[in-house]
C-alpha positions in Angstrom: 23.3 90.3 -24.5 22.5 86.6 -24.7 19.8 85.6 -27.2 17.5 83.5 -24.9 15.7 82.0 -27.9 18.8 80.2 -28.9 20.2 79.4 -25.5 21.4 75.8 -25.1 19.6 73.7 -22.4 21.1 70.5 -20.8 18.8 67.8 -19.6 20.3 65.4 -17.1 18.3 62.2 -16.4 19.0 58.5 -16.4 15.5 57.8 -17.8 15.6 57.8 -21.6 11.8 58.1 -21.9 11.8 61.1 -19.6 14.7 62.7 -21.6 12.8 62.2 -24.8 9.6 63.7 -23.4 11.4 66.7 -21.9 13.3 67.3 -25.1 10.2 67.2 -27.3 8.2 69.3 -24.9 10.9 72.0 -24.8 11.4 72.0 -28.6 7.7 72.9 -29.0 8.4 76.4 -27.7 12.2 76.9 -27.5 14.3 77.3 -30.7 17.7 76.8 -29.0 19.5 73.5 -28.8 18.5 70.9 -26.2 21.2 68.5 -25.2 21.0 65.4 -23.0 23.2 63.5 -20.6 22.1 60.3 -18.9 24.6 60.3 -16.1 26.3 62.8 -13.8 29.7 62.1 -15.2 28.5 62.7 -18.8 26.8 65.9 -17.7 29.9 67.3 -16.1 32.0 66.4 -19.1 29.5 68.1 -21.4 29.4 71.3 -19.2 33.3 71.4 -19.1 33.7 70.5 -22.8 35.9 67.4 -22.2 35.8 63.7 -22.7 34.4 63.8 -26.2 32.4 67.0 -25.7 35.1 69.5 -26.6 32.8 71.1 -29.2 29.8 71.4 -26.9 28.1 74.8 -26.6 27.9 76.8 -23.4 24.8 75.9 -21.5 22.3 78.5 -20.3 20.0 76.2 -18.3 20.2 72.8 -16.7 17.4 70.5 -15.7 18.9 67.9 -13.3 17.2 64.7 -12.0 17.8 63.8 -8.3 17.8 60.0 -8.3 20.3 58.6 -10.8 22.6 55.6 -10.5 26.3 56.3 -10.2 26.6 60.0 -9.3 23.4 61.1 -7.5 21.9 64.4 -8.8 22.7 66.2 -5.5 26.4 65.3 -6.0 26.3 66.5 -9.6 24.8 69.8 -8.3 27.6 70.1 -5.7 30.2 69.6 -8.5 28.6 72.2 -10.6 28.4 74.7 -7.7 32.0 73.9 -6.6 33.3 76.1 -9.5 32.6 79.8 -9.5 32.5 79.9 -13.3 29.0 78.2 -13.0 27.7 80.5 -10.3 25.2 82.1 -12.6 24.1 78.9 -14.4 20.5 78.2 -13.5 20.1 74.6 -12.2 16.6 73.3 -11.8 16.3 70.1 -9.9 13.4 68.2 -11.5 12.4 65.0 -9.8 9.6 62.7 -8.7 11.1 62.9 -5.2 8.9 65.0 -2.9 10.8 64.5 0.3 11.3 67.9 2.2 14.8 66.9 3.3 15.8 66.3 -0.3 14.4 69.6 -1.4 16.2 71.4 1.5 19.4 69.6 0.6 19.1 70.8 -3.0 18.5 74.4 -1.9 21.5 74.3 0.5 23.7 72.8 -2.4 22.8 75.7 -4.7 19.8 74.6 -6.8 18.0 77.6 -8.2 14.7 75.7 -8.1 13.2 72.3 -7.3 10.3 71.1 -9.4 8.3 68.0 -8.7 7.7 66.2 -12.0 3.9 66.1 -12.5 2.5 62.6 -13.3 0.2 64.1 -15.9 2.0 64.6 -19.2 0.1 67.8 -20.2 0.9 69.3 -16.8 4.5 68.2 -17.1 4.9 69.9 -20.5 3.3 73.1 -19.0 5.7 73.0 -16.1 8.7 72.7 -18.4 7.5 75.6 -20.5 6.8 77.8 -17.5 10.2 77.0 -15.9 12.1 77.4 -19.1 10.5 80.7 -20.0 11.2 82.0 -16.4 14.9 81.0 -16.3 15.7 82.1 -19.9 13.4 85.1 -20.2 12.5 86.7 -16.9 15.3 85.8 -14.7 18.4 88.0 -15.1 21.9 86.6 -14.4 25.3 88.3 -14.4 27.9 87.5 -17.0 28.4 84.4 -18.9 30.2 81.1 -18.2 33.2 79.5 -19.9 33.6 75.8 -19.4 35.5 75.2 -16.2 37.3 72.0 -15.2 35.2 69.9 -12.8 36.3 66.5 -11.4 33.9 63.6 -11.9 35.5 61.6 -9.1 
């Protein structure tokens, strides 16, 4: 059985300040490693352990921003979900985008959850804690994932 206290988390966001805040907030209550990627391509390379990330750990939870330059978050999500080896990997879309069409698109593409980033930092930290505790502690998923090969193009 997986030790959720040490499960690795991957944060994917092009905003360095947001990544820093998310990392620090999660590290307040989660003992496992928290990794960051600031682009969709880097995130896919990390998940697949390639392109300089060969030693990367298996990831147990992904927080994925929607609006990023280069590869849009929705496209990253589709790439993740295109490989059955990541079927059980929880992917939480976390964005300031509140558009219903964008939220429906994420659900259709396989997001496990869509969370609107609160503007209040205290509320944002609480949201991260609640979501992380749910996905790593309450939610049960089958099996484990080995790093598959996903295309970044």
